[in-house]
C-alpha positions in Angstrom: -23.7 13.2 -145.0 -26.5 13.5 -141.9 -30.1 12.6 -142.8 -32.0 15.6 -144.0 -34.3 17.2 -141.6 -37.9 16.3 -142.0 -40.7 19.4 -142.1 -44.3 18.5 -142.3 -46.4 21.0 -144.2 -50.4 21.0 -143.7 -52.3 22.2 -146.7 -51.7 22.1 -150.6 -52.9 25.4 -151.7 -50.6 28.1 -152.8 -49.0 29.1 -149.5 -48.3 25.6 -148.4 -46.7 24.6 -151.9 -44.6 27.5 -152.1 -43.4 26.7 -148.6 -42.7 23.2 -149.5 -41.0 24.1 -152.8 -38.5 26.5 -150.9 -37.7 24.1 -148.3 -37.3 21.3 -150.4 -34.8 23.0 -152.5 -32.7 23.7 -149.2 -32.3 20.3 -148.8 -35.4 19.4 -146.3 -37.3 16.2 -146.4 -40.8 17.8 -146.8 -44.1 16.2 -146.6 -47.2 18.0 -147.4 -50.5 16.7 -145.9 -53.8 17.4 -147.7 -57.3 16.4 -146.8 -58.7 16.3 -150.5 -57.9 13.4 -152.7 -55.7 15.8 -154.9 -54.1 19.3 -155.2 -56.3 22.0 -156.0 -58.3 22.3 -152.8 -62.0 21.5 -152.1 -63.7 20.3 -155.6 -66.8 22.0 -154.4 -65.1 25.4 -154.6 -63.0 25.2 -158.0 -62.2 25.6 -160.7 -62.5 29.0 -160.0 -60.7 32.5 -161.1 -59.7 35.3 -158.8 -58.1 38.6 -159.1 -55.3 40.2 -156.9 -53.0 43.1 -157.0 -49.7 42.1 -158.0 -46.3 42.9 -158.8 -44.9 40.1 -160.8 -41.2 40.3 -161.2 -40.7 41.4 -157.9 -42.8 38.7 -156.2 -41.5 35.8 -158.4 -37.6 36.9 -157.3 -38.7 37.3 -153.7 -40.5 33.7 -153.6 -37.8 32.3 -155.8 -40.7 30.9 -158.2 -41.5 32.3 -161.6 -45.4 32.0 -161.4 -46.0 34.2 -164.3 -47.5 31.7 -166.7 -50.6 31.4 -164.1 -51.4 35.1 -164.3 -53.0 37.5 -166.7 -52.9 41.4 -166.5 -56.3 42.6 -166.2 -55.6 45.9 -164.8 -57.5 47.9 -167.9 -60.1 45.3 -168.2 -61.5 45.6 -164.7 -65.0 47.1 -164.1 -65.9 48.5 -160.6 -69.6 49.1 -159.8 -70.8 51.2 -156.8 -74.6 51.2 -156.4 -75.6 50.4 -159.6 -73.6 52.7 -161.1 -70.2 52.0 -163.2 -67.2 53.8 -161.7 -65.2 55.9 -164.6 -61.9 53.7 -163.8 -59.7 53.3 -166.9 -56.9 51.2 -165.1 -56.7 49.7 -161.5 -54.1 52.1 -160.0 -52.0 49.2 -158.4 -52.5 46.5 -161.2 -54.8 43.7 -161.0 -54.2 40.2 -162.3 -56.2 37.0 -162.4 -55.2 33.4 -161.7 -57.0 29.9 -161.9 -57.4 28.1 -158.5 -58.3 24.2 -158.6 -57.1 21.0 -159.8 -57.2 21.5 -163.5 -53.6 21.7 -165.4 -53.9 25.3 -166.1 -54.5 26.4 -162.3 -51.9 28.1 -160.0 -52.2 25.0 -157.7 -51.3 22.5 -160.4 -48.5 24.5 -161.7 -46.8 24.9 -158.2 -47.6 21.3 -157.5 -45.3 20.1 -160.6 -42.6 22.1 -159.4 -42.9 20.8 -155.9 -42.7 17.2 -157.2 -39.8 18.1 -159.2 -37.9 19.6 -156.0 -38.8 16.2 -154.2 -41.7 17.1 -152.2 -43.7 14.1 -150.9 -47.6 14.3 -150.7 -50.2 12.5 -148.7 -53.6 13.2 -150.2 -57.1 12.4 -148.8 -55.6 12.6 -145.3 -57.3 15.1 -142.9 -55.3 16.8 -140.1 -57.0 16.4 -136.9 -56.9 17.7 -133.4 -54.9 14.8 -132.2 -52.5 15.1 -135.3 -51.8 18.7 -134.0 -50.8 17.4 -130.4 -48.4 15.2 -132.0 -47.0 17.5 -134.8 -43.2 18.3 -134.5 -42.3 21.7 -133.7 -41.8 24.2 -137.0 -44.8 22.2 -138.6 -46.0 24.9 -141.2 -50.1 25.1 -141.1 -51.5 26.5 -144.3 -55.0 25.6 -144.3 -56.6 28.5 -145.7 -60.4 29.5 -144.6 -61.1 26.1 -143.2 -62.7 26.8 -139.7 -61.5 23.4 -138.1 -57.7 24.5 -137.4 -58.8 27.5 -135.7 -60.6 25.5 -133.2 -57.5 23.1 -132.7 -55.5 26.1 -132.1 -57.8 28.0 -130.0 -57.3 31.0 -132.4 -60.3 33.6 -132.4 -61.8 33.9 -135.7 -64.4 35.8 -138.0 -66.9 33.9 -139.7 -67.3 34.5 -143.5 -70.4 33.5 -145.4 -71.2 33.6 -149.2 -72.3 32.1 -152.4 -70.2 31.3 -155.6 -70.6 29.6 -159.1 -69.0 29.4 -162.5 -69.8 28.8 -165.8 -68.0 28.7 -169.6 -66.4 31.9 -171.0 -64.5 32.4 -173.8 -61.0 31.0 -173.2 -59.0 33.8 -174.7 -60.6 36.5 -172.6 -59.4 37.5 -169.3 -61.2 40.1 -167.1 -62.7 41.1 -163.8 -65.4 43.0 -162.2 -66.3 44.2 -158.6 -69.6 45.0 -157.1 -70.2 47.2 -154.2 -73.4 48.5 -152.5 -76.4 46.5 -151.2 -74.4 43.4 -150.9 -73.9 42.9 -147.0 -70.7 44.0 -145.3 -68.4 43.0 -148.2 -68.8 42.9 -152.1 -69.0 40.6 -154.9 -66.8 39.8 -158.0 -66.6 38.1 -161.2 -63.0 36.8 -162.7 -62.6 35.3 -166.2 -59.8 33.2 -167.1 -59.1 29.7 -169.1 -62.4 29.5 -170.2 -64.1 29.9 -166.7 -66.4 32.7 -165.5 -66.4 32.6 -161.6 -68.6 34.9 -159.5 -68.3 35.1 -155.8 -70.4 37.2 -153.4 -69.3 37.1 -149.4 -69.8 38.9 -146.3 -68.5 38.8 -142.6 -71.0 36.9 -140.6 -74.1 35.8 -142.7 -75.3 36.8 -146.0 -79.0 36.6 -146.6 -80.5 35.2 -149.6 -81.7 38.4 -150.9 -78.1 39.9 -151.3 -77.4 36.8 -153.7 -80.6 38.1 -155.5 -79.4 41.6 -155.7 -75.9 40.9 -157.0 -77.4 38.4 -159.8 -79.4 41.2 -160.8 -76.4 43.6 -161.2 -74.4 41.1 -163.2 -77.2 40.5 -165.6 -77.7 44.3 -165.9 -73.8 45.2 -166.4 -72.5 42.1 -167.7 -75.4 40.6 -169.5 -74.4 37.1 -167.5 -76.5 34.7 -165.8 -75.1 31.5 -163.9 -77.1 28.6 -162.5 -75.6 26.2 -159.6 -74.9 28.6 -156.8 -73.3 27.2 -153.8 -73.2 28.5 -150.3 -70.2 28.4 -148.3 -68.6 29.3 -145.0 -65.3 30.0 -143.9 -63.1 31.8 -141.2 -60.4 34.1 -141.2 -58.1 35.3 -137.9 -59.7 37.8 -135.8 -56.7 39.3 -134.0 -54.8 40.2 -137.0 -51.5 38.5 -138.4 -49.7 36.0 -136.3 -46.2 33.8 -137.8 -45.7 31.7 -135.0 -48.4 30.1 -133.1 -48.1 28.5 -129.6 -44.2 29.0 -129.9 -43.8 25.8 -132.2 -46.1 26.0 -135.3 -45.6 28.3 -138.3 -48.8 29.6 -139.8 -48.9 30.8 -143.6 -51.5 32.0 -146.0 -54.9 32.8 -144.6 -54.5 31.5 -141.4 -51.6 33.6 -140.8 -53.8 36.6 -141.5 -51.7 37.5 -144.5 -54.7 38.8 -146.3 -55.1 42.7 -147.8 -57.6 44.0 -145.4 -59.8 46.5 -147.4 -60.9 43.9 -150.1 -59.7 40.8 -148.9 -57.3 39.8 -151.7 -55.5 36.7 -150.8 -53.6 35.2 -153.6 -50.5 37.3 -153.3 -50.5 37.1 -149.4 -50.6 33.4 -149.9 -47.4 33.1 -152.1 -45.4 35.6 -149.9 -46.2 33.9 -146.9 -45.3 30.6 -148.1 -41.7 31.9 -148.6 -42.0 33.5 -145.2 -43.1 30.2 -143.5 -40.2 28.5 -145.1 -37.6 31.1 -143.7 -39.3 30.5 -140.4 -38.1 27.0 -140.5 -34.6 28.1 -140.8 -34.3 31.6 -139.5 -37.1 32.3 -137.1 -35.9 36.0 -136.1 -35.5 36.9 -139.7 -38.8 35.5 -140.7 -40.5 37.5 -137.9 -38.9 40.7 -139.1 -39.9 40.3 -142.7 -43.5 39.0 -141.9 -43.9 42.2 -139.7 -42.4 44.1 -142.7 -45.2 43.0 -145.0 -48.3 43.0 -142.6 -47.5 46.3 -140.2 -50.4 48.0 -141.7 -52.8 45.1 -141.5 -54.0 45.5 -137.8 -54.5 49.3 -138.4 -56.5 48.6 -141.4 -58.7 46.2 -139.6 -59.1 48.6 -136.9 -60.2 51.4 -139.3 -62.6 49.1 -141.3 -64.6 48.6 -137.9 -64.8 52.2 -137.3 -66.2 52.6 -140.9 -63.1 54.7 -141.6 -61.7 52.6 -144.5 -62.7 54.0 -147.7 -62.7 51.7 -150.9 -59.2 51.4 -152.4 -56.6 49.0 -153.3 -54.6 49.3 -150.5 -52.1 46.6 -150.9 -49.4 48.5 -152.3 -49.4 50.2 -148.5 -49.1 46.8 -147.1 -46.6 44.5 -149.1 -45.6 46.0 -152.3 -42.5 47.0 -150.6 -40.9 44.1 -152.4 
């Protein structure tokens, strides 16, 4: 029996973990390289809770991993606020679910990490992937480094800068909910998500985000939700500027945010990370089929980006027009 083929995955977020699980189950010897000391991303970011449109059974079947224990349906517990007014929305049309990110046992990251270990995936924590590593990396290396700006520079990949603020506080553990705030908050929006005893808040925008936008956001949260949170942290990140891309430089496989697999109107990323992780794994064994599936899921993204730049993209949950075809 021949030696198992080795595959390197860079980044232990949801996209990288799904790719590693799928590949390990198919007999590959998978190593995941992660710059942080543990699974769950940058500890300055987490624990956190995030909402995403989701079709659970179909998504789990597609990726081959049942992630349902990590998600709570908040389709009827999501408030939307526009210019200091609450919209009359009894239910999010596409359905909205929340999950936890970070290193806690209850997070999506930790759940996938346990499955990856059981599948035989090896991990190298505390090991940053540098420009010289990229030069030496074998073909079909999966890159799933999320919002981290460095990889865009390494790949000479044009990117858009994002800036924002985030914070979290305690919340009743049995309550799950979400809220979205539009108007007076820069070029994007703010949101709150509650799950597993966390109340997480995030405000972000393309380009820069003045501190007065944060003050306005905090005022709206106190007005509508009666919540006050301290310990705000500023963050910066990057997303692809030219739209989705699966294969980069004819040798690297991109996944998750780095691949541009993001819902374009509201920037939802969790569902895209899971699906693109599966496609990245497929690209190792069948690049042609992977490209076809990638394009099938992301065909509407470039058009939405163009519409958004022209101010023609209204506020809507557009995920269904992009990748609810599963």
